[in-house]
C-alpha positions as CSV (number, residue, x, y, z in Angstrom):
1,M,-31.9,5.8,-165.9
2,N,-29.4,8.5,-167.6
3,A,-30.5,10.8,-165.2
4,R,-29.9,8.2,-162.5
5,A,-25.8,7.9,-163.8
6,T,-25.4,11.1,-164.2
7,G,-26.6,11.7,-160.7
8,R,-24.8,8.6,-159.4
9,T,-21.6,9.8,-161.6
10,G,-22.0,13.8,-159.6
11,T,-21.8,12.1,-156.0
12,R,-19.2,9.9,-156.3
13,R,-17.2,13.1,-158.3
14,L,-18.1,15.7,-155.6
15,R,-17.0,12.7,-152.8
16,G,-13.7,12.8,-154.6
17,D,-13.5,16.2,-153.8
18,G,-14.0,16.8,-149.9
19,G,-10.6,14.6,-150.0
20,A,-9.1,17.0,-152.3
21,V,-10.0,19.6,-150.2
22,I,-9.2,18.1,-147.1
23,V,-5.7,17.4,-148.2
24,E,-5.2,21.1,-150.1
25,A,-6.0,22.3,-146.1
26,A,-3.0,20.5,-144.5
27,L,-0.5,22.0,-147.1
28,A,-2.2,24.9,-146.6
29,L,-2.4,24.9,-143.0
30,P,1.4,25.4,-142.3
31,L,1.5,28.3,-145.2
32,I,-0.9,30.0,-143.2
33,V,0.8,30.1,-139.8
34,M,4.3,30.9,-140.7
35,L,2.1,34.5,-143.2
36,V,0.3,34.8,-139.1
37,L,3.4,34.4,-137.2
38,G,5.6,36.5,-139.4
39,T,3.2,39.0,-139.2
40,M,3.3,39.0,-135.5
41,E,7.4,39.4,-135.6
42,F,7.5,41.6,-137.6
43,G,5.0,43.9,-136.0
44,M,6.5,43.1,-133.0
45,L,10.6,44.1,-134.2
46,Y,8.3,47.2,-136.1
47,Q,6.7,48.9,-132.8
48,D,10.0,48.4,-130.3
49,A,11.8,50.4,-133.0
50,N,9.0,52.9,-132.9
51,H,8.8,53.1,-129.9
52,L,13.1,53.6,-129.5
53,E,12.7,56.0,-131.6
54,R,10.4,58.2,-128.9
55,S,12.2,57.6,-126.5
56,V,15.8,58.7,-128.1
57,Q,14.0,61.6,-128.6
58,T,12.2,62.2,-126.0
59,A,16.0,61.8,-124.0
60,A,17.6,64.3,-126.4
61,R,15.0,67.3,-125.4
62,V,15.8,66.5,-121.5
63,G,19.0,66.5,-122.1
64,A,19.3,69.5,-124.5
65,S,16.5,71.4,-122.3
66,M,19.2,70.5,-119.1
67,A,21.6,72.6,-121.0
68,T,24.6,72.9,-118.9
69,N,22.7,71.6,-115.6
70,G,25.9,69.1,-114.0
71,F,22.7,66.0,-114.3
72,A,21.9,66.1,-117.7
73,D,23.2,62.7,-118.2
74,Y,21.8,61.7,-115.1
75,E,18.2,62.6,-116.2
76,I,18.3,61.4,-119.8
77,L,19.4,58.3,-119.0
78,R,16.3,58.4,-116.0
79,S,14.0,59.6,-118.7
80,L,15.5,56.2,-121.4
81,D,15.5,54.0,-118.5
82,S,11.9,54.5,-117.7
83,S,10.6,54.3,-121.8
84,L,12.4,51.6,-122.7
85,S,11.3,49.6,-120.1
86,K,8.4,48.9,-122.2
87,L,10.2,47.0,-125.1
88,N,8.6,43.8,-125.8
89,K,11.8,41.8,-127.1
90,A,14.7,44.2,-126.6
91,E,17.7,44.9,-124.8
92,V,19.9,47.9,-124.7
93,K,23.7,47.3,-125.5
94,K,24.6,50.8,-125.7
95,I,23.7,54.6,-125.3
96,V,26.3,57.7,-126.4
97,V,25.5,60.9,-125.4
98,Y,27.4,63.3,-127.9
99,R,28.3,66.7,-129.2
100,S,27.0,66.9,-132.5
101,T,29.2,68.1,-135.0
102,A,28.3,66.4,-138.7
103,S,25.3,67.9,-140.6
104,N,23.6,65.3,-140.8
105,G,23.6,64.6,-136.9
106,A,25.8,61.3,-137.2
107,V,27.4,60.0,-134.1
108,P,31.3,60.2,-134.3
109,P,32.7,56.9,-135.2
110,A,35.4,56.8,-131.8
111,C,31.8,56.9,-130.4
112,L,30.0,54.2,-131.2
113,T,33.1,52.0,-131.0
114,A,33.9,53.1,-127.4
115,S,33.3,50.8,-124.6
116,T,32.9,51.0,-121.3
117,T,31.9,48.8,-118.1
118,P,29.5,50.0,-115.2
119,A,31.8,50.2,-112.7
120,A,34.5,52.8,-115.3
121,S,34.9,56.4,-113.9
122,A,36.0,57.5,-116.9
123,H,34.8,56.3,-120.7
124,G,33.7,57.4,-124.0
125,V,35.7,59.8,-126.1
126,S,36.6,62.9,-125.6
127,T,39.1,65.6,-127.6
128,S,39.1,69.3,-128.8
129,S,37.1,67.6,-131.7
130,V,35.0,64.3,-130.6
131,R,33.4,64.4,-127.2
132,C,31.1,61.9,-125.9
133,N,30.2,59.8,-123.1
134,V,29.1,55.7,-123.3
135,Y,26.6,54.3,-120.9
136,V,25.5,50.6,-120.4
137,Q,22.0,49.3,-119.6
138,A,23.3,48.8,-115.8
139,Q,24.6,52.4,-115.9
140,M,20.7,53.3,-117.3
141,V,19.2,51.5,-114.5
142,Q,21.0,52.8,-111.7
143,S,18.8,55.4,-110.1
144,N,21.1,56.5,-107.7
145,P,22.2,60.1,-109.3
146,T,25.6,59.7,-107.0
147,V,27.1,56.3,-107.9
148,G,27.8,57.7,-111.8
149,F,27.5,61.5,-110.9
150,P,29.1,61.9,-107.6
151,S,28.6,65.3,-106.3
152,T,29.7,68.4,-103.3
153,S,27.6,70.4,-104.5
154,I,24.1,70.7,-105.5
155,T,25.0,72.2,-109.0
156,R,27.5,69.9,-110.0
157,P,30.0,72.7,-111.8
158,S,32.8,69.2,-112.1
159,C,32.4,66.3,-113.2
160,A,35.3,64.6,-111.9
161,G,35.4,61.1,-110.9
162,G,31.6,61.1,-112.7
163,W,30.3,58.5,-115.7
164,D,30.1,62.2,-117.9
165,V,33.8,63.3,-117.8
166,N,34.3,63.6,-121.2
167,W,31.4,65.8,-121.8
168,C,31.2,67.6,-119.0
169,P,27.3,68.9,-119.4
170,S,28.9,72.5,-118.0
171,T,31.7,73.2,-120.8
172,R,28.3,71.9,-123.5
173,R,27.9,75.6,-124.8
174,R,24.6,77.6,-124.9
175,N,25.6,80.8,-126.8
176,I,26.4,81.7,-130.2
177,P,27.3,78.8,-131.3
178,P,25.5,76.4,-129.0
179,D,26.6,72.8,-128.9
180,F,24.3,70.3,-130.6
181,L,23.9,67.6,-128.4
182,G,22.9,63.7,-129.7
183,V,21.7,60.8,-127.5
184,Y,22.4,57.7,-129.6
185,V,20.6,54.0,-128.3
186,E,21.7,50.8,-129.8
187,V,19.6,47.6,-128.6
188,E,19.1,43.8,-129.9
189,Y,15.7,42.9,-130.7
190,E,15.7,38.7,-129.6
191,P,12.7,36.7,-132.3
192,V,10.5,34.9,-131.1
193,T,10.0,32.8,-133.7
194,N,13.0,33.0,-136.2
195,L,10.9,33.4,-139.3
196,L,12.1,37.4,-140.0
197,H,15.3,36.4,-138.9
198,R,17.5,33.8,-136.8
199,S,19.7,35.3,-135.1
200,K,19.7,38.7,-132.6
201,V,18.6,41.9,-134.8
202,T,20.5,45.8,-134.2
203,I,18.0,48.5,-133.6
204,A,20.2,52.1,-133.5
205,R,18.0,55.7,-133.5
206,K,20.0,59.1,-132.5
207,A,18.3,62.0,-132.0
208,V,20.0,65.9,-132.1
209,F,18.5,68.6,-130.2
210,Q,20.6,72.5,-129.8
211,V,21.6,72.8,-126.0
212,E,18.7,75.2,-124.9
213,P,20.5,78.8,-125.4
214,C,21.0,81.6,-122.8
215,A,18.3,83.6,-121.0
216,A,18.9,87.1,-121.7
217,G,21.6,88.4,-119.3
218,D,22.5,85.8,-118.1
219,P,26.0,86.2,-116.5
220,V,27.1,82.8,-115.2
221,C,26.1,81.6,-119.5
222,Q,28.5,79.3,-121.4
């Protein structure tokens, strides 16, 4: 009889535990869903940040290798347009091609605050110490070079009327001391779930490379 009583008590306990498990699962489920969605959001943000960094490095390398070629900035924009189209949820807000003079490659503050519009023929900052060309997404996706980089010569020795007039490629130094070309890109990431951040997140990356040096005996090298 005691055994039967114990068995009935155990059965009642098991039935009670089953209800508790359901309640606990119902309480834990929203937390699990939030954890999964938050992990997904962080993963997309991290992926875009890494992709942006690689894209900027490639674009800066392209600009440095083209040195004084009149279409250096055009090719920088083409490189960025091709690469940044793969971003998940980010929109390009500003691109700065600048002469880097700081030891850490920092973008001159005046270049970060400069604004431009796609129709502008001259934009950015050009002084004796600060030179930079500032672009926006609409300029980046423009594939016709004559729109922003007009020229009467295939070598484009002058930047007059072009988007790159404030730091014309033809003025970039290749000899000693060489110029260092920097590319800075700023994008806004729009959250999908709003779990990590309820507003757009700004991601910015920069890369700096020495302008390609002159070939030995080149008479036109600067």
